[in-house]
C-alpha distance (Angstrom), angle and dihedral (degrees) to the residues before:
residue distance angle dihedral
M1 . . .
E2 3.80 . .
L3 3.78 129.5 .
Q4 3.82 88.1 -118.8
A5 3.83 87.5 75.6
F6 3.73 89.7 69.6
H7 3.79 95.7 53.8
E8 3.83 92.5 84.2
E9 3.79 96.3 55.3
E10 3.79 102.6 29.2
S11 3.80 135.9 -0.6
F12 3.75 120.4 -96.8
R13 3.77 90.4 -123.0
I14 3.84 91.9 59.9
L15 3.82 91.2 49.3
Q16 3.77 91.1 46.2
S17 3.79 93.4 50.2
R18 3.78 92.1 48.9
F19 3.74 90.1 48.6
C20 3.84 93.8 51.3
R21 3.82 93.2 50.3
E22 3.82 91.3 49.6
F23 3.84 93.5 43.3
L24 3.75 91.9 59.3
R25 3.82 91.0 59.2
D26 3.79 94.8 70.0
R27 3.80 107.8 -13.3
D28 3.78 91.6 -117.9
A29 3.82 106.3 135.0
A30 3.82 96.4 -168.1
K31 3.79 92.6 52.0
A32 3.78 93.0 42.2
V33 3.77 93.4 55.3
V34 3.82 90.9 51.1
R35 3.80 90.4 50.6
A36 3.76 87.2 50.1
G37 3.78 88.8 61.9
V38 3.85 105.7 -92.0
P39 3.83 117.8 135.0
E40 3.77 109.8 -104.3
A41 3.78 92.6 -123.2
N42 3.78 88.8 65.4
S43 3.82 98.8 35.3
Q44 3.85 100.6 98.7
A45 3.79 97.1 52.7
L46 3.74 94.1 43.2
A47 3.77 93.2 47.0
V48 3.76 88.6 55.5
Q49 3.83 91.7 49.6
L50 3.79 91.7 49.0
M51 3.76 96.2 48.0
R52 3.85 91.4 49.8
R53 3.81 92.4 58.7
A54 3.81 116.5 95.8
S55 3.80 89.8 -145.5
T56 3.83 90.2 59.7
R57 3.84 91.1 50.4
Q58 3.75 90.1 47.9
E59 3.80 93.5 51.7
L60 3.78 90.4 47.3
E61 3.81 90.2 53.3
L62 3.80 91.6 48.0
L63 3.81 91.9 51.0
E64 3.85 92.4 46.4
A65 3.80 91.3 49.8
S66 3.81 91.8 46.7
Q67 3.80 91.3 52.8
L68 3.80 90.8 49.2
Y69 3.81 95.0 48.8
N70 3.83 94.0 43.2
H71 3.79 102.3 40.5
N72 3.85 111.0 23.9
P73 3.85 110.4 90.4
L74 3.84 91.5 -142.9
Y75 3.81 87.4 69.7
R76 3.82 97.6 51.2
N77 3.78 124.7 120.2
P78 3.80 99.9 9.6
P79 3.82 120.2 -178.8
D80 3.79 122.8 -104.6
P81 3.85 108.4 -76.7
I82 3.75 111.9 -86.3
L83 3.83 89.0 -141.4
D84 3.80 134.4 21.5
N85 3.82 91.0 -128.7
V86 3.77 142.7 -6.0
F87 3.79 116.4 -157.4
Y88 3.78 109.6 -153.3
C89 3.76 107.2 -165.6
C90 3.73 124.6 175.7
S91 3.75 151.7 153.6
Q92 3.77 113.3 -98.6
K93 3.85 117.5 -96.5
T94 3.83 93.1 33.4
G95 3.76 101.1 119.0
S96 3.77 95.0 -82.5
Q97 3.80 95.3 148.9
W98 3.75 90.5 50.0
L99 3.82 93.0 51.1
K100 3.74 91.5 46.7
S101 3.80 88.1 56.2
I102 3.73 90.3 53.6
F103 3.82 91.1 51.3
L104 3.80 90.4 48.7
D105 3.83 92.4 51.5
P106 3.82 113.4 114.0
T107 3.83 90.7 -129.8
F108 3.82 90.1 57.0
Y109 3.77 90.8 46.9
Q110 3.81 94.4 49.4
A111 3.81 89.7 50.1
T112 3.78 97.3 47.2
G113 3.80 111.9 19.3
L114 3.82 87.2 -136.0
R115 3.80 122.2 138.2
I116 3.77 123.2 -158.6
M117 3.80 120.9 -113.4
P118 3.82 106.0 -161.6
Y119 3.74 121.7 -137.7
V120 3.76 111.0 -177.6
A121 3.75 106.9 164.4
L122 3.80 115.2 115.8
G123 3.79 89.3 -120.9
N124 3.79 115.0 169.5
K125 3.77 112.3 138.2
F126 3.84 92.2 -13.0
A127 3.79 95.8 59.1
K128 3.76 123.0 114.5
I129 3.77 122.0 -174.1
E130 3.80 106.1 -171.2
E131 3.83 103.6 161.5
P132 3.79 127.2 60.0
A133 3.78 114.8 -114.6
P134 3.84 117.6 -103.6
R135 3.79 115.5 -97.6
G136 3.79 115.0 -90.9
T137 3.77 98.0 27.1
I138 3.76 138.9 121.0
V139 3.77 109.1 -141.9
T140 3.76 100.6 -140.6
H141 2.86 118.4 -144.1
L142 3.80 126.3 -4.3
Y143 3.82 111.8 -170.6
V144 3.83 91.4 -167.7
G145 3.77 140.9 122.0
Y146 3.80 120.3 -108.7
E147 3.81 93.3 -101.9
T148 3.86 92.0 57.6
Y149 3.82 90.3 45.8
A150 3.81 90.6 50.3
S151 3.81 91.1 55.6
I152 3.84 92.5 59.8
A153 3.78 115.4 105.8
K154 3.82 108.8 -111.4
P155 3.79 128.8 -151.8
K156 3.81 123.8 -139.9
R157 3.77 97.9 -95.0
F158 3.78 112.5 44.2
K159 3.78 142.5 128.8
T160 3.78 131.0 -160.6
F161 3.72 132.1 -160.2
Y162 3.76 133.8 178.9
I163 3.80 128.2 -154.7
L164 3.78 115.6 -144.6
R165 3.79 128.7 -168.1
D166 3.77 135.8 -178.6
P167 3.88 101.7 -86.3
R168 3.82 90.5 -141.0
D169 3.83 90.1 61.9
I170 3.75 88.7 46.1
V171 3.82 91.4 55.2
V172 3.81 88.4 54.4
S173 3.76 92.5 45.5
W174 3.79 91.8 47.9
Y175 3.81 90.7 50.9
Y176 3.84 95.4 56.0
S177 3.76 94.7 36.6
A178 3.81 95.0 51.2
K179 3.80 92.1 42.8
N180 3.82 98.6 44.4
S181 3.80 122.8 4.0
H182 3.79 116.7 20.2
G183 3.80 118.5 109.7
L184 3.81 113.4 -103.2
I185 3.79 97.5 -99.3
D186 3.78 115.5 142.0
P187 3.03 125.6 -60.4
I188 3.87 91.8 23.9
P189 3.80 95.9 82.8
R190 3.77 91.0 55.9
L191 3.87 93.3 45.2
R192 3.81 92.4 47.6
E193 3.75 94.0 51.4
Q194 3.79 90.1 51.9
L195 3.78 95.4 45.8
K196 3.80 94.0 47.5
R197 3.78 90.2 60.1
S198 3.83 96.3 41.0
A199 3.80 132.2 85.5
F200 3.82 113.8 -115.6
E201 3.82 96.2 -101.6
D202 3.83 92.8 48.5
G203 3.77 90.5 46.5
M204 3.77 92.0 53.4
I205 3.80 91.3 48.9
F206 3.85 87.9 49.2
I207 3.85 91.2 53.4
I208 3.79 91.2 49.0
D209 3.78 89.5 52.9
E210 3.79 92.7 47.0
L211 3.86 92.9 50.7
E212 3.79 89.9 48.1
S213 3.81 91.6 51.0
W214 3.80 91.3 51.4
G215 3.78 90.8 53.8
F216 3.78 88.8 -115.1
F217 3.88 98.4 142.5
D218 3.77 90.8 43.4
C219 3.84 90.6 52.7
Q220 3.77 90.5 53.5
R221 3.80 91.3 48.5
S222 3.79 91.8 49.8
W223 3.83 93.0 59.3
V224 3.79 93.7 52.2
T225 3.85 96.5 42.2
E226 3.83 99.9 37.7
A227 3.82 108.0 23.4
Q228 3.77 92.1 55.5
H229 3.80 87.1 77.0
D230 3.82 92.9 50.1
P231 3.83 112.2 90.7
A232 3.78 90.7 -162.5
V233 3.82 92.7 63.7
R234 3.81 129.8 74.0
I235 3.79 122.4 -173.0
F236 3.74 119.5 -144.3
R237 3.82 126.7 -174.3
Y238 3.75 127.4 -125.9
E239 3.76 89.7 -142.5
D240 3.81 89.5 67.0
M241 3.81 90.0 50.8
A242 3.81 92.1 50.6
R243 3.78 91.1 46.7
N244 3.79 96.3 54.1
E245 3.80 120.5 -5.8
A246 3.86 94.6 -167.3
T247 3.85 94.4 49.9
F248 3.81 89.5 47.6
L249 3.81 92.4 51.2
K250 3.82 92.1 47.9
E251 3.79 89.7 55.6
L252 3.78 93.0 45.6
F253 3.82 93.9 46.5
K254 3.81 90.4 48.3
Y255 3.81 90.0 52.2
L256 3.86 91.4 49.9
G257 3.80 93.4 44.7
I258 3.81 95.9 -114.5
S259 3.77 119.5 156.9
L260 3.81 122.3 -160.5
D261 3.79 128.6 164.8
A262 3.81 115.1 -114.7
E263 3.83 95.0 -105.7
S264 3.81 94.1 50.5
F265 3.74 91.5 47.0
A266 3.77 93.8 49.8
S267 3.78 91.1 48.1
L268 3.84 90.5 50.0
C269 3.84 90.3 51.9
Q270 3.74 92.7 47.7
R271 3.81 93.2 50.9
H272 3.77 90.5 52.6
A273 3.81 100.5 39.0
F274 3.84 115.3 141.1
E275 3.72 92.0 -117.1
R276 3.80 92.0 61.4
Y277 3.81 92.2 54.1
A278 3.82 92.9 42.8
G279 3.77 96.4 53.6
G280 3.77 95.5 -105.6
R281 3.81 97.7 -45.3
R282 3.76 116.4 136.4
K283 3.74 122.5 -129.7
G284 3.78 111.4 -78.4
Q285 3.82 93.5 30.8
E286 3.78 98.0 113.5
D287 3.81 124.2 -145.7
P288 3.80 108.3 178.0
S289 3.77 91.4 -164.6
S290 3.84 94.6 57.1
H291 3.78 126.5 88.0
Y292 3.78 84.8 -138.0
R293 3.75 90.5 54.2
S294 3.85 104.5 167.6
G295 3.76 113.6 -27.0
V296 3.82 94.0 -140.1
T297 3.73 135.1 98.6
G298 3.82 134.6 -128.5
G299 3.79 93.4 48.8
W300 3.81 89.1 132.1
T301 3.84 88.9 77.5
E302 3.78 88.8 68.7
K303 3.81 96.9 41.4
F304 3.84 102.6 42.3
N305 3.73 113.6 82.4
D306 3.81 123.2 -176.6
R307 3.78 94.2 -84.1
I308 3.80 93.8 49.9
Q309 3.78 93.7 43.8
T310 3.80 92.7 49.8
Y311 3.82 92.4 47.9
F312 3.83 91.5 48.5
R313 3.83 91.6 52.4
E314 3.84 92.7 46.8
T315 3.82 89.4 50.4
T316 3.81 99.9 43.7
G317 3.80 104.8 28.7
D318 3.78 113.4 -162.5
L319 3.76 94.2 -10.0
I320 3.83 94.7 122.5
T321 3.75 94.8 57.6
A322 3.84 92.7 38.1
L323 3.80 89.1 58.5
G324 3.85 92.1 49.0
Y325 3.80 98.6 -106.4
S326 3.79 126.0 127.6
E327 3.83 125.4 -116.2
């Protein structure tokens, strides 16, 4: 049974909202969709369809964040927001989940008064942002090109930053994430099925083709070629984040105008150290099945053979040098 069957009697958005509220009670998707009003005979299939939609995941994250901000005592009595909005734009596979955890930390909230506003769609050239963000929010994270970002309505007090990463490392990260660890949001199920039945080289070529079809490489290029003329945008590099998380955060916080005492900052960094997210592994100790696979950069040099390297160059042209990386 398809979700389309519900469009005649109630909108998909109403069903989705009911499902999300019910899901957060016990995290059982099949039970949640029944409680949302779907006949039990159809619950399993519809639950799968709902959970694969990026819009469902986004609403779940919004609800979870709202519950945290409104009911957890650590988030009480925040200051007035230091900015009306922060637009966090990035390439995929650039530590976006890690940075979102930083922004969701109570220490960050008490220092800034800024709430997160999740945006989880893959975006790129297909993204459309039609509504302005609520005041006092960090839109985290916008997987969009510069042109899409520029079309968003901006408040008076805002700052924007973009995280860039060597696209060759991103191809490698996408390969392992799509094959092993990424949540099953569309189009991951399709990618995973293809990668599971492909040899490594063919799988890497497949990922390059997918990223190209999404406009991923053009989006990266747009930030470097167009945003450099925008004084409201600053570009940071993932490589600096991977090299030293604390130094990276100091630079980011300085740009955003965030003040934290040394003890609070050190504690924040310790709580969100790579080793804690990676189950105790140190950076460089690779686990292909983990979303936090290695924590280091330059891994493409070990994964790209001549065939993959040639295909990447044929597909992306002068992208590497345009982004400021070396061949």
